[in-house]
Backbone bond lengths (Angstrom), bond angles and torsions (degrees), N, CA, C in turn:
res aa  C-N    CA-C-N  psi(-1)  N-CA   C-N-CA  omega(-1)  CA-C   N-CA-C  phi
1 X - - - 1.476 - - 1.505 110.36 -
2 X 1.308 117.47 127.25 1.463 123.17 -177.39 1.541 110.44 -78.27
3 X 1.292 115.15 126.35 1.478 119.82 -176.06 1.541 105.37 -71.91
4 X 1.399 116.58 143.60 1.438 120.62 179.20 1.541 112.48 -66.97
5 X 1.283 114.91 148.69 1.500 117.33 179.98 1.472 107.48 -68.49
6 X 1.340 114.54 144.45 1.443 120.82 178.40 1.524 110.19 -94.71
7 X 1.345 116.50 126.70 1.416 120.72 178.71 1.504 109.96 -96.39
8 X 1.307 114.63 119.62 1.475 121.13 -177.45 1.516 107.12 -94.28
9 X 1.347 112.53 99.40 1.440 119.73 -178.78 1.511 109.75 -109.47
10 X 1.310 115.58 158.53 1.452 122.08 179.07 1.508 109.96 -82.79
11 X 1.357 114.88 173.54 1.488 121.30 -179.93 1.520 112.58 -56.64
12 X 1.374 116.99 -39.69 1.432 121.79 -178.96 1.488 111.75 -64.92
13 X 1.351 115.48 -41.90 1.469 120.65 179.41 1.520 111.16 -66.54
14 X 1.336 117.91 -40.96 1.440 122.48 177.05 1.523 109.48 -61.80
15 X 1.302 117.04 -46.52 1.469 119.97 -177.50 1.537 111.14 -64.28
16 X 1.315 117.73 -38.87 1.449 121.47 178.27 1.532 110.26 -65.31
17 X 1.299 115.32 -43.69 1.480 119.87 -178.30 1.527 111.45 -65.54
18 X 1.336 115.71 -37.47 1.416 122.82 -179.19 1.590 107.52 -66.42
19 X 1.340 116.18 -45.24 1.444 119.76 178.45 1.504 110.52 -62.01
20 X 1.324 117.13 -39.65 1.455 120.99 176.75 1.480 113.48 -59.94
21 X 1.314 117.14 -43.63 1.463 121.89 178.46 1.536 110.74 -65.82
22 X 1.296 116.60 -46.73 1.506 121.06 -179.39 1.530 109.44 -60.87
23 X 1.304 119.38 -40.77 1.461 121.81 178.35 1.498 111.55 -63.39
24 X 1.320 118.69 -43.48 1.442 121.08 175.49 1.521 113.22 -63.85
25 X 1.298 115.64 -42.19 1.486 121.61 -179.35 1.500 108.97 -64.99
26 X 1.306 119.25 -40.37 1.521 120.52 179.53 1.489 110.02 -60.09
27 X 1.329 118.43 -42.11 1.443 122.27 178.20 1.553 111.82 -59.66
28 X 1.341 113.54 -45.66 1.469 117.99 -177.53 1.509 112.07 -68.47
29 X 1.328 116.43 -40.41 1.500 120.12 179.54 1.564 109.68 -64.82
30 X 1.318 115.61 -41.32 1.486 117.91 177.97 1.485 112.63 -62.73
31 X 1.339 116.40 -37.74 1.480 120.12 -176.47 1.473 111.83 -80.36
32 X 1.333 120.46 -41.02 1.470 123.20 -172.39 1.514 113.57 -110.91
33 X 1.272 120.06 -10.47 1.473 120.54 -173.51 1.498 111.61 79.19
34 X 1.329 117.81 171.73 1.486 120.04 -178.85 1.492 111.44 -62.64
35 X 1.324 116.51 -51.59 1.494 119.17 -174.51 1.529 111.59 -66.63
36 X 1.311 118.89 -32.98 1.454 121.99 -177.78 1.497 113.76 -80.89
37 X 1.279 118.43 -15.66 1.455 122.16 -178.46 1.527 109.72 -80.88
38 X 1.342 117.15 140.26 1.464 122.55 176.91 1.502 108.88 -120.74
39 X 1.299 116.25 155.53 1.449 119.17 175.99 1.526 112.96 -62.19
40 X 1.343 114.81 -34.80 1.430 118.52 176.65 1.506 113.71 -62.90
41 X 1.325 115.59 -45.17 1.455 121.36 177.16 1.522 112.04 -62.98
42 X 1.345 115.31 -39.14 1.455 119.60 178.11 1.547 111.00 -64.02
43 X 1.350 114.00 -42.62 1.489 117.05 179.70 1.477 110.05 -61.13
44 X 1.332 118.31 -42.25 1.480 120.00 -178.98 1.529 110.68 -65.44
45 X 1.318 117.63 -41.56 1.464 120.90 179.97 1.477 112.61 -65.29
46 X 1.364 116.09 -33.75 1.461 120.42 179.71 1.496 112.35 -85.10
47 X 1.323 119.83 -9.29 1.453 122.77 -179.49 1.514 115.33 71.69
48 X 1.356 113.88 33.34 1.515 119.99 -179.45 1.544 106.80 -129.56
49 X 1.303 114.74 165.64 1.436 120.63 174.43 1.547 110.09 -79.20
50 X 1.332 118.16 158.55 1.436 119.87 175.20 1.520 111.74 -59.82
51 X 1.343 114.60 -36.41 1.462 119.08 177.98 1.533 111.59 -59.12
52 X 1.320 114.82 -44.39 1.490 116.85 176.93 1.505 111.85 -65.33
53 X 1.295 116.46 -40.08 1.487 121.54 179.82 1.527 109.70 -54.29
54 X 1.378 114.99 -46.70 1.465 120.76 -176.73 1.519 112.48 -72.91
55 X 1.333 118.84 -17.01 1.415 119.34 174.11 1.531 110.61 -66.03
56 X 1.342 114.84 -38.40 1.428 121.83 -175.50 1.549 114.84 -90.36
57 X 1.307 116.65 -30.48 1.463 120.94 -174.70 1.535 108.91 -138.04
58 X 1.308 116.35 130.41 1.477 120.69 -174.40 1.517 109.95 -70.49
59 X 1.344 116.93 -35.56 1.475 121.14 -176.75 1.469 110.67 -160.72
60 X 1.340 116.85 -178.32 1.429 124.41 -176.41 1.553 110.27 -66.85
61 X 1.286 115.21 -34.57 1.494 119.25 179.46 1.474 113.09 -64.40
62 X 1.352 118.45 -46.70 1.434 120.66 178.18 1.516 111.41 -63.80
63 X 1.303 119.06 -34.93 1.445 121.51 177.64 1.508 111.39 -68.15
64 X 1.303 116.55 -40.31 1.479 119.70 179.10 1.553 108.80 -66.84
65 X 1.330 119.15 -39.37 1.448 120.35 179.08 1.527 111.54 -65.08
66 X 1.359 114.99 -35.84 1.474 118.55 175.47 1.508 112.17 -59.69
67 X 1.305 114.41 -43.15 1.483 118.86 -178.98 1.534 109.46 -64.88
68 X 1.310 116.79 -45.23 1.470 119.91 178.93 1.564 111.09 -57.09
69 X 1.314 114.34 -42.00 1.476 119.64 -179.36 1.524 109.00 -63.44
70 X 1.313 118.48 -46.18 1.444 119.82 179.10 1.524 113.32 -64.25
71 X 1.349 114.89 -38.34 1.432 118.63 178.06 1.562 112.01 -63.18
72 X 1.296 112.63 -41.47 1.487 116.15 -178.51 1.457 110.20 -67.17
73 X 1.352 118.98 -40.13 1.493 119.74 176.96 1.510 113.05 -64.62
74 X 1.351 114.60 -39.71 1.490 115.98 -178.38 1.553 110.62 -68.34
75 X 1.325 116.75 -27.76 1.444 119.85 -179.46 1.487 112.94 -88.30
76 X 1.322 117.03 0.26 1.499 120.26 171.27 1.537 116.69 93.33
77 X 1.364 116.49 24.42 1.455 117.52 178.36 1.542 108.76 -61.50
78 X 1.316 117.38 -37.02 1.444 121.82 -178.49 1.516 113.94 -86.27
79 X 1.322 115.15 5.59 1.477 119.14 -173.42 1.539 112.58 -111.69
80 X 1.348 117.62 18.75 1.461 119.41 176.30 1.520 108.58 -80.21
81 X 1.322 114.53 85.43 1.445 120.02 178.44 1.526 110.00 -105.50
82 X 1.283 116.15 139.66 1.467 120.89 -176.98 1.551 110.25 -102.01
83 X 1.286 114.44 121.83 1.515 122.57 -174.83 1.513 108.11 -76.61
84 X 1.310 118.28 121.14 1.475 122.76 -176.72 1.521 113.28 -58.94
85 X 1.290 119.04 -28.52 1.448 122.18 -174.43 1.535 112.68 -78.33
86 X 1.327 116.19 -15.26 1.463 121.46 -177.07 1.537 108.34 -84.61
87 X 1.317 118.04 137.25 1.459 120.59 176.17 1.548 108.41 -73.01
88 X 1.286 118.99 170.31 1.438 125.34 -170.89 1.526 110.16 -63.59
89 X 1.328 118.74 -39.42 1.445 119.24 -179.06 1.564 110.32 -63.30
90 X 1.325 114.88 -47.73 1.439 118.98 -179.47 1.527 111.42 -63.22
91 X 1.347 116.41 -39.14 1.496 119.08 178.97 1.495 110.88 -62.81
92 X 1.325 117.40 -42.92 1.485 119.74 -178.33 1.561 110.00 -62.94
93 X 1.311 116.20 -39.09 1.480 118.36 179.90 1.525 111.47 -68.23
94 X 1.318 115.55 -39.07 1.494 118.83 178.10 1.511 110.67 -64.43
95 X 1.325 115.24 -46.83 1.460 118.73 -178.48 1.519 110.96 -65.96
96 X 1.313 117.41 -44.50 1.454 120.88 -178.05 1.513 111.57 -59.62
97 X 1.358 116.50 -45.06 1.447 120.30 -179.49 1.529 111.72 -64.15
98 X 1.334 116.25 -41.61 1.488 120.80 179.12 1.513 110.52 -65.00
99 X 1.305 117.53 -40.00 1.469 123.24 -179.48 1.520 111.98 -62.87
100 X 1.367 115.40 -46.90 1.461 119.58 -178.37 1.556 109.99 -71.03
101 X 1.322 118.66 -35.82 1.410 119.53 178.02 1.529 111.20 -64.81
102 X 1.382 116.78 -33.37 1.479 120.05 174.68 1.483 109.97 -66.60
103 X 1.348 119.94 -49.91 1.448 123.58 -175.22 1.562 111.82 -62.90
104 X 1.344 112.89 -35.28 1.475 118.20 -174.74 1.504 113.09 -104.46
105 X 1.310 116.74 23.30 1.459 121.13 175.16 1.564 108.76 -78.08
106 X 1.315 116.81 122.48 1.454 118.69 -178.28 1.534 114.44 -57.30
107 X 1.327 117.42 -28.38 1.465 121.89 179.26 1.524 110.87 -64.50
108 X 1.341 117.20 -36.08 1.460 118.24 -179.17 1.473 114.85 -95.31
109 X 1.327 118.14 -3.71 1.473 120.26 -173.26 1.538 111.85 -66.44
110 X 1.379 114.55 -39.66 1.478 115.46 179.54 1.513 112.19 -62.98
111 X 1.335 117.14 -35.98 1.473 121.90 178.49 1.504 109.98 -64.48
112 X 1.315 117.55 -43.36 1.448 122.66 -177.53 1.554 109.31 -65.02
113 X 1.343 115.90 -43.63 1.466 120.85 180.00 1.549 110.19 -64.94
114 X 1.363 115.96 -39.15 1.413 120.61 -179.32 1.547 109.72 -64.73
115 X 1.323 116.35 -44.60 1.446 120.09 179.14 1.529 110.98 -61.30
116 X 1.322 116.56 -42.85 1.460 120.12 -179.22 1.551 109.73 -64.56
117 X 1.318 116.01 -31.49 1.485 119.76 -178.12 1.529 112.88 -74.23
118 X 1.338 115.73 -33.02 1.489 117.44 -172.86 1.531 113.15 -109.80
119 X 1.310 118.69 -5.65 1.429 121.82 -175.01 1.565 112.98 -60.34
120 X 1.335 118.29 -32.74 1.472 120.28 -179.63 1.521 110.42 -63.52
121 X 1.304 117.25 -43.57 1.497 120.97 -175.41 1.505 111.74 -93.12
122 X 1.343 117.59 -17.49 1.440 122.64 178.19 1.546 108.91 -131.38
123 X 1.319 117.57 70.40 1.484 120.48 -174.22 1.513 113.41 -58.29
124 X 1.329 118.63 -25.97 1.439 119.38 -175.92 1.533 109.45 -64.53
125 X 1.369 116.27 -31.78 1.486 118.54 178.76 1.508 108.43 -68.74
126 X 1.312 118.53 -43.40 1.470 121.80 -179.68 1.501 109.19 -62.29
127 X 1.372 117.71 -41.97 1.459 122.04 -179.20 1.544 110.33 -60.37
128 X 1.363 114.57 -46.20 1.450 121.05 -177.94 1.507 109.24 -60.46
129 X 1.320 119.00 -46.97 1.446 121.56 -174.57 1.540 109.65 -68.22
130 X 1.361 116.56 -41.04 1.449 118.56 -179.99 1.564 111.60 -63.00
131 X 1.347 114.15 -41.96 1.476 116.17 -176.67 1.524 111.23 -69.39
132 X 1.337 115.78 -40.74 1.488 119.68 -174.57 1.518 112.00 -77.16
133 X 1.298 117.03 -34.85 1.489 121.22 -175.22 1.478 114.55 -101.08
134 X 1.338 113.57 -63.89 1.473 118.18 -173.62 1.547 112.98 -71.78
135 X 1.348 114.78 -53.72 1.492 117.78 -177.66 1.525 111.94 -65.57
136 X 1.321 115.92 -34.87 1.477 119.29 -179.59 1.538 111.43 -60.14
137 X 1.308 114.81 -55.63 1.479 117.65 179.35 1.537 112.90 -65.55
138 X 1.335 116.63 -37.45 1.433 118.31 179.85 1.555 113.55 -68.67
139 X 1.337 113.11 -32.47 1.479 117.97 175.55 1.542 112.35 -64.84
140 X 1.312 116.63 -41.71 1.478 118.93 177.19 1.492 111.29 -62.15
141 X 1.310 116.08 -43.42 1.455 122.23 -179.07 1.501 109.49 -64.25
142 X 1.308 118.38 -42.71 1.458 123.42 -179.79 1.543 109.16 -59.63
143 X 1.320 117.83 -45.61 1.434 121.20 179.78 1.514 112.44 -63.04
144 X 1.383 116.05 -37.12 1.465 118.22 174.41 1.528 112.91 -62.34
145 X 1.290 115.61 -42.34 1.473 119.62 179.00 1.539 111.23 -63.92
146 X 1.310 116.36 -38.12 1.457 121.47 177.27 1.537 110.21 -60.24
147 X 1.330 117.08 -42.24 1.435 122.14 179.27 1.543 110.32 -65.59
148 X 1.302 116.70 -36.25 1.473 119.97 179.78 1.571 110.54 -72.41
149 X 1.297 117.07 -31.13 1.489 121.80 174.09 1.514 108.30 -65.67
150 X 1.335 117.98 -45.63 1.443 121.49 -178.09 1.575 110.04 -66.13
151 X 1.331 117.52 -30.92 1.429 120.81 179.85 1.524 111.45 -81.51
152 X 1.345 118.69 -6.20 1.417 121.68 178.47 1.550 114.68 82.94
153 X 1.331 115.12 8.76 1.445 119.48 177.67 1.550 115.22 -77.78
154 X 1.315 113.00 -38.36 1.510 121.01 179.66 1.519 107.57 -121.07
155 X 1.345 112.68 154.74 1.438 122.42 173.26 1.523 109.63 -121.10
156 X 1.374 117.35 101.40 1.453 122.65 -173.56 1.502 106.89 -137.28
157 X 1.303 116.04 128.99 1.495 120.47 175.67 1.535 111.65 -81.50
158 X 1.355 118.47 -36.64 1.454 123.07 -175.57 1.550 107.28 -128.88
159 X 1.315 116.26 94.11 1.489 119.54 -174.39 1.508 110.50 -67.67
160 X 1.306 119.16 -33.91 1.464 121.02 179.96 1.545 110.51 -64.11
161 X 1.316 116.32 -43.71 1.460 121.08 176.26 1.536 109.89 -62.38
162 X 1.352 116.28 -46.24 1.412 119.80 -179.35 1.535 113.03 -61.17
163 X 1.335 116.78 -39.27 1.447 119.12 175.79 1.477 113.63 -62.66
164 X 1.328 117.31 -42.38 1.477 121.40 178.62 1.542 108.25 -65.73
165 X 1.307 119.03 -39.51 1.504 122.02 179.85 1.550 108.54 -58.99
166 X 1.316 116.23 -46.95 1.483 119.61 -176.60 1.525 109.95 -65.58
167 X 1.260 118.93 -42.53 1.477 120.02 179.57 1.511 111.86 -62.57
168 X 1.361 115.44 -35.36 1.473 117.85 -179.46 1.516 109.32 -73.01
169 X 1.337 118.78 -35.77 1.455 122.48 176.83 1.523 108.93 -61.25
170 X 1.296 119.00 -39.75 1.444 123.47 -179.99 1.475 113.63 -68.05
171 X 1.370 115.00 -27.59 1.486 119.11 179.05 1.516 113.68 -77.35
172 X 1.313 118.87 -19.35 1.417 123.65 -170.90 1.517 112.11 -52.99
173 X 1.328 116.03 128.02 1.471 126.13 -176.17 1.522 115.90 64.66
174 X 1.310 118.25 1.60 1.472 121.26 -176.77 1.488 113.49 -111.56
175 X 1.338 117.17 -56.63 1.439 120.06 -166.41 1.546 112.70 -73.20
176 X 1.334 115.26 -54.06 1.517 117.95 -175.50 1.531 111.68 -59.42
177 X 1.359 118.79 -49.90 1.502 116.08 177.12 1.508 112.68 -56.46
178 X 1.307 117.05 -36.40 1.475 118.71 179.60 1.499 113.36 -70.22
179 X 1.350 117.77 -46.69 1.469 119.83 -173.02 1.549 110.31 -70.90
180 X 1.304 116.25 -26.11 1.525 119.57 176.80 1.504 109.90 -95.17
181 X 1.296 117.89 10.59 1.482 123.94 169.18 1.537 112.19 66.27
182 X 1.283 113.81 30.05 1.513 117.72 173.25 1.536 109.03 -80.52
183 X 1.340 116.56 -31.44 1.434 121.57 179.57 1.525 108.83 -136.91
184 X 1.366 115.36 167.03 1.454 120.02 171.87 1.496 111.08 -80.72
185 X 1.291 116.31 -175.43 1.472 121.42 178.16 1.549 108.32 -61.55
186 X 1.309 117.57 135.21 1.463 120.85 -179.92 1.552 112.21 -64.65
187 X 1.323 115.50 149.08 1.453 119.99 -180.00 1.527 109.88 -74.69
188 X 1.322 118.60 160.08 1.439 121.92 178.00 1.516 110.64 -59.07
189 X 1.319 116.09 -36.85 1.479 118.33 178.07 1.550 113.74 -64.26
190 X 1.320 115.76 -40.95 1.463 120.35 178.70 1.511 108.91 -68.67
191 X 1.292 118.44 -40.71 1.481 120.86 177.66 1.506 110.14 -59.96
192 X 1.310 116.89 -45.14 1.491 119.64 179.54 1.511 112.60 -63.67
193 X 1.319 115.78 -36.02 1.464 120.49 179.07 1.537 110.94 -64.94
194 X 1.324 116.34 -45.32 1.483 120.51 -179.69 1.549 110.29 -68.97
195 X 1.327 115.67 -44.52 1.474 118.44 -176.54 1.527 110.05 -67.10
196 X 1.305 118.89 -36.32 1.462 121.57 175.36 1.520 111.04 -58.40
197 X 1.335 116.54 -46.52 1.462 121.08 -178.79 1.527 107.15 -65.22
198 X 1.364 120.59 -42.33 1.436 123.31 -179.43 1.509 107.85 -61.72
199 X 1.297 120.18 -40.18 1.464 122.04 -176.73 1.535 109.91 -69.31
200 X 1.280 121.00 -39.60 1.458 123.42 175.84 1.512 110.81 -59.53
201 X 1.319 116.21 -47.29 1.482 121.77 -178.63 1.538 109.52 -61.00
202 X 1.380 114.76 -47.28 1.416 120.49 -175.80 1.528 111.30 -63.65
203 X 1.326 117.18 -42.61 1.482 118.15 -177.69 1.523 111.31 -75.94
204 X 1.298 117.88 -26.86 1.464 120.90 174.57 1.514 111.99 -59.46
205 X 1.321 114.92 -29.89 1.497 120.19 -179.98 1.513 111.97 -91.93
206 X 1.349 117.07 -41.45 1.456 119.32 -165.45 1.511 116.00 -112.94
207 X 1.356 118.33 -5.79 1.500 119.71 176.76 1.525 107.41 -63.87
208 X 1.327 115.89 134.81 1.534 120.93 178.66 1.528 107.50 -60.84
209 X 1.319 114.34 135.34 1.452 120.27 175.52 1.541 110.12 -86.97
210 X 1.340 118.47 134.73 1.465 120.29 -179.91 1.539 110.26 -57.62
211 X 1.318 115.08 133.64 1.457 121.63 172.34 1.497 112.92 83.70
212 X 1.406 117.11 3.74 1.455 119.56 179.92 1.498 107.56 -115.24
213 X 1.327 116.99 125.91 1.510 122.34 -178.37 1.493 107.02 -93.87
């Protein structure tokens, strides 16, 4: 068997080819779902050979994870930055609204539902999504809470737990009905209403009390 010729391309060529493949794969996944998509169909949609496809991605799972990572970046998962000039109440509201808008974005809903559907038999997909999306944003929020504890603004023993509690409060009545298609994406007004309530509950528990160290 004759070995295929090796194409020596530069970084820019590789990056462009990778984007071309991801773009074609995204189209196929949206049309056929994860299970219905085949590497052959993805190669045709991307305009590359199957051999080229396998140079860049070992299998369909790795390609799907790449798409999820790019989607999360484009939607701002890595952009949860806390403005130092905002007080803690304002910061919580800004973060909570951004977090719910991310979870309830119609563009990412199909990816979330797909991950939920296949995570039991393909746990690596679930692990990748959790680490890149959930744990990433939760980690940034946890570090912010730790800074507020050090500054004496908040009194929290377990900041990771507190961060998870706040995100769940913000999801109340919004995320589950949306992800199971009982309702559409919540309006900005409804998000603000729920996040405001979550913020009040959170601060009632964790705001530092005057005169208590």
